[in-house]
Phi, psi and omega in degrees: 000340185305325181281355182249332186229150176245168179296323178293347179274014182244131181248090188290334183222063178297122176262123181208135181257359180204163176309309185304316190293320183296317177301319178297312182298314183294329178291318176303309182298317180291326178293324173300323183270342184243345184077007172283165172288134178298324184289323183291320184287325175301308179306314178301321181293318178297318178299314171309314184296328175303330182282340182154150185294145173263014171283106190268357175112171183054033176083012184242135173229145180232077170295135184209166178183173184244141180227139175292138171096352179285140181281338180188187186278136186231138169241151169230119185254136180227132164259124181279139178303313178230136181297157177229158177292125185232018182049040179297163187294332183265002183063015173266142180306154184254136172228354173233120187233136167234110178284127171240122171247142179225152170300151177310328187268008193292322174053245187294332174295325180295312182296316180299316179292322172299316183297322183296313191285321178298322186292304185312306186281359176277349180283111181294329178293317181293319182297315175308315179295324178293314180298332179270349188290142178262335187233164175301319180295322177287328175290320181296317180304317176297312186292327184269315186299320177300320181285330168304314183290326177292327186279344182287000000 
């Protein structure tokens, strides 16, 4: 995940009362990191949600989309202060979100990043640790350290 996310891309206590608000906050942070328009990012995410929820179950959502002009794949991770209804496949509210944005031309890189994030967040022990972490630094360390130890 080190190549996808930076310490600035972590929102440790995101306040959102709804799926829409959570996506807006993620879009705002992604705009800050990329220089892209917040509205363009939000529109891409909403359009993707219309195809089917990115709430993958067990309190996790991986909203994603492609945007022109991005230099590479980017992730923004958020732990929500309170879970929100995300129309997830298991109908459980979501409290862990990992936004993935990729260049329009990304193709396989986008899918590989999605698979990596999905694999990482499928680990119930890691998710418990993420839910218990207090700071952005702690969340970043968990997200990046786990992948490094898996590669060894």
